[in-house]
C-alpha positions as CSV (number, residue, x, y, z in Angstrom):
1,Y,8.8,11.9,0.4
2,K,11.1,14.2,2.9
3,G,8.2,16.3,1.5
4,V,7.5,16.0,-2.0
5,P,5.1,13.7,-3.3
6,A,6.4,10.4,-4.0
7,G,3.9,7.8,-4.5
8,S,0.1,7.2,-3.8
9,V,-2.0,3.8,-2.9
10,E,-5.9,2.9,-3.0
11,V,-7.6,1.7,-0.3
12,I,-10.7,-0.7,-1.2
13,I,-12.3,-1.5,2.5
14,A,-14.5,-4.4,2.6
15,E,-15.5,-6.0,5.9
16,D,-13.6,-8.3,6.8
17,A,-10.4,-7.3,4.4
18,A,-8.9,-4.2,3.2
19,E,-7.3,-4.6,-0.6
20,I,-4.4,-2.8,-1.7
21,D,-4.7,-1.9,-5.2
22,G,-3.6,1.2,-7.5
23,L,-0.4,1.3,-5.7
24,V,2.0,3.8,-7.3
25,V,5.6,5.3,-6.7
26,D,7.1,7.9,-9.0
27,E,10.3,7.0,-11.1
28,N,11.9,9.0,-10.6
29,F,11.3,7.6,-6.1
30,Q,11.7,4.1,-6.9
31,K,13.8,1.9,-4.1
32,K,13.4,4.2,-1.5
33,G,11.0,2.3,0.5
34,I,8.3,5.0,-0.3
35,G,6.2,1.3,-1.7
36,S,7.2,-0.3,1.8
37,R,5.7,3.2,3.9
38,L,2.8,3.2,1.4
39,Q,1.8,-0.4,2.7
40,K,3.1,-0.8,5.7
41,F,0.3,2.7,6.4
42,V,-2.6,0.4,5.3
43,M,-1.2,-2.5,7.1
44,E,-0.8,-0.7,10.3
45,K,-4.7,1.5,10.1
46,F,-6.5,-1.7,9.7
47,L,-5.0,-4.2,12.5
48,D,-7.9,-5.8,12.3
49,K,-8.8,-6.9,8.7
50,T,-6.9,-9.1,6.0
51,I,-4.3,-7.7,3.2
52,I,-5.2,-8.5,0.2
53,L,-2.2,-7.2,-2.0
54,V,-3.7,-7.9,-5.5
55,A,0.1,-7.7,-7.8
56,D,0.3,-7.2,-12.3
57,G,2.3,-9.9,-13.9
58,E,5.8,-8.9,-14.9
59,D,5.4,-4.9,-13.7
60,T,6.0,-6.2,-10.0
61,P,8.5,-5.8,-7.5
62,R,8.4,-9.6,-6.1
63,E,10.9,-9.5,-4.7
64,M,9.2,-6.2,-2.1
65,Y,6.2,-8.3,-2.0
66,R,8.3,-11.0,-0.5
67,K,10.3,-9.2,1.6
68,Q,7.0,-8.3,3.5
69,N,5.9,-12.1,3.2
70,Y,2.3,-11.7,1.8
71,E,1.7,-15.2,1.3
72,Y,1.1,-16.2,-2.6
73,L,-2.9,-17.3,-2.6
74,G,-3.0,-17.8,-6.7
75,F,-2.8,-17.0,-10.4
76,K,-6.5,-15.5,-12.3
77,Y,-6.5,-14.3,-16.0
78,H,-9.0,-11.5,-17.0
79,A,-10.1,-10.7,-20.5
80,H,-12.1,-7.5,-21.9
81,K,-14.0,-8.1,-24.8
82,V,-14.6,-4.5,-26.5
83,Y,-17.6,-3.6,-29.1
84,E,-17.2,-1.9,-32.4
85,D,-19.5,0.1,-34.1
């Protein structure tokens, strides 16, 4: 943002899809359109693929995703078993 690193995104590339993962915008730069620009970059880079965004539950900026015309496809739970010695 204006020459200062303000965010990052990881992209997992498959044959037919590109999944946006690990989208992060520094707290000091939020609400400046940076998250939207990162997503737009991915969408423009992979025009031939379906863009998938897996969003976390409550900490997800849903309004931003709605404005970008993402389509809600479902909800999924994950559980991790922790082994103790």
